[in-house]
N, C-alpha and C positions, 0 to 999 in steps of 0.2 A: 504493500497501500504504500512505503515508502517514497517507493521510484513514479507512481501513478500520480499522485499527492502533486510531488516538485515539477510531474511537468506539464500538471493540467495548473498552477500557477505562473512557470512562465510565461505558457500562453496566455493567460489570463493576463498579464500586465507588460509582454513585447514590444508594444510600447513605446509605455513608460521609461524600458527597462533600453532597451531599444535606441534612445534617444537621450539619456542618460550618462550613461555610460559605457560607449564607441570606445573611448582612447586609451583605457586600459587594458591591458592584455591581458583579465581576466577577463573582460568584457565581450574581446575579441574571439575568445573561448565560448563563451554566451551564447554569440551573434555565431557559432562555426554551429551549435547546438542548434540551435534554434533553426536551419536552415537546413540543417536534417530534417527536422519535423515535414519539413513542405516536400526539400527533394521524393521521401518518401508518400508526398501527398501526388507526384506525376509533374513537380516545376521540373524548368531546368539551373541545371547547377551555374550558381553567379548570377539566378532573379533576385532582385529586390522587394521585398512583400512588401518596404515605407513609400514607395515610390508610385505607386497604382490604385486606382480604387474606381474596378470594376462594375458596368450597371450591361442590365440588359433593357431595352422595349422595342415589346412590340406591337404589333399597327393590326387587332383586329377586323380589320376594315380591305385585308392586302391575302388575309388564311385563306384560301382557296380549299382546304382539305384534305389535297396530296400528299400526304402521309410523306414526304422523302426524308424532313426532317425525323420523324420517327427513327425510319430505315437507316439514315446516314447516324446517329449515334447509338443506337443498337451492334453497326459493325464498330463505329470507330473504338470504342468503350468493350465493347465485346459482354454485354449485357445481356443475359439468357434467353435462350429465346422459352414462348410464354408470355404470361402475364407480371411480365417485370419490365415495367420501364424507367427510363431517368427523363423524357420527354415524353407527351403526346398531347393527340388528338383531342377536343371534345366538341362536337357537331349538337349545336339549342336549335330545335326546330319547337316553334312558339303559333298553339297552334289558333284560328279566329276565333274568337266566344261562339259560344254555343247559343241561335236565334234565344231571348227573349232570358235570358242566364243574369243580364245586368254589369258579364263583364266587357270588359275594356278587351283582354287578351282571353286568350286557356292558357289552362300549365302549360307549362314547356317539357318539349320529350329531352334529352338528355344523351346524346352513348356515346360508344369509345369502343366501335370494336376492336379489337385487337391493335388500341392505344390510337386507331387512324391511321397503320401503319401500311396498308392497304388501302389507301383510299375509301369512302362511304358508303351502304347499298344506297337504293331506293330510301325515301322517308316513311319510318311505320304509318304515316296517314297521304293518303290524297293531294296531291299539290291547291287543287281548290279548294283545302280546306287548310291550308297556309297561313299564315302572316305574311312570313318569314323566316329565315332559318341562318345562321352562323356559324363560324369557324369559332377556336378559342386554343392554342396550343400555350399547355400548361410545363409547368417546368420549376423546379428547388425553386423559391422567391428570394431567398437573400437575405431575411430577414435581420435587421438591425438590433433588431431583440431578438433574436431563434430561441423557440420554446426547448428544443430540440440539442440543442447545445447546451442549456442549462439542466433537463435529468438526462443525461451520460453516467452511468455515474464511478466511470473510468480514465474521464477525459478526453474519448475518443473521435470523438464528434467538435469542430471549433470555430469562432468565427474569424476569419484570417484579415488582419490588415487591408490585405484587398481588396474585398468585397466577397469574396466567396466564404465558400458554408463549406469544410473541410472534411471530411473521417480519416483519419489512420486507420489503416488495417491490421497494424501491427496490435493495436491498443485493444479494438472493437472487440467485446468480449458475444455476439447475436443476443443479447439482452430480447432488443425492442421495445426498451424502452422514448426512445428517437424516430420512432416508428407510428408506435402513437399519439405521440404528442406532438406529431407534426400536422398543425389546422389544411395545410394545405396537399398532405397525400402524396408524398411528393420521395418518401422513400420505400422502402421495401427489402428482405432479407434477401440475402443470394441463395440459392439451395445450394450451390455447390462451397463456396467460398462460407458459407453461412455468419456471412458477415452484413454489417446496413451497409448498401449504396442509396447515392443519389447524384442527379446531378451537381457537375463541381465541375459545367463551362468549359470543358474537359479541358480543366486544369493544365495539362503536357502541351495542351497545342497553344494557348494563351499566353503562356510561359513565354514561349520563344516567338512574341511575335505572329503567331498565326490566330484566324477567326475562330470560336466555338464549327464542329463537322452541322449542326444543323443550322448556324447561321450565312454557314457556308452557300449550300449545300440550296437555300430555300431559294426558288425561281421567283418570286414574287418579292419579297424580301421584305415581308414579312415582324420579322426579326431584323433587328438593330442591336449591334452590340460595339459598346467603345471606353474608355478610361477616360474620368473624368478630369487625374489631375490630368495628361498629358494630351489634349484635343489636339483637333490634326484640323487644315485649312478646312473650310464649308463644315462644320462638323455635325453629323450626322444624327448623335446625337441629342446638339443644340436644337438642331431644325426639331426633328422630331418635338421635341418638346413643347418650342415657339407654337408647332403651325398643331398642334393635338392638344382639346381638353386630355390630360393626359389623368389617368386610374391605378388602381394598384388593389391589387384582390384582398375581399375581407377589412378592407380597412378599421373596426369595430376592435378589430383584435388588438392593434396597437404592437405590432412585432416587425411597425417602419419597413416592406421587403425593397430591393431594388430592385425589384425587377417591373417595370412601369407599363401599363396599355393604352392604347388608343380603340374607341370606337364597343367599349364594353356594354352590352347592354345589360338594362336591373337585374339580367334572371339570372346573369351569369351566378355559377356559388363559388 
């Protein structure tokens, strides 16, 4: 337990420790130890976790439900076959209100067959009965106040200073507490490794200057990814926020997600 407690303390105080002690040899050793934690999570060697702040934006108006993002994620991250997804697509079908019901719209029908990985079949109700329908990509919400990290008994899952929420598989004991705590349903237990898994923004890619697989493959650019600390000319993140009414999922929970959406309907869960 002593080793776990020490490691968890380092992660919880990484920002302050890194800023205040880098001049001393002991601090350089501490930085090396911390760096190994992030490398074990897929980071490139030499990646400075303190210099970045990652953000994901999703434009639900542009998502066509093709499922290429979910398929690319499976391949890129070696996600097991079956009902296991780091990212997936949900379809929301809003029926027209029944005559005389007094409703403005019907109860939404939500589905995600195989995570939307191979597209979607025709809706369960005839087109003539549909008010409108749309698709919503889902993934880890990169919470500023992440419930999953708060319940982990061994500190295996943690908030990185660059905005990613990561899992160190060497420490994960597969208890499933974080899976139950996630209000967005973004975690699962890998049936082979018996450890928790989730979207990591393709940490092994973004720390090498690449985009997450889901962002790179999207044919409509419904996903926008970037670094708040290192904006680029004509920055797409800034443009997205300036041109859209930006929302987050389940704002009432106070988790302060760093995945921002445009085009969310009130029915989105």
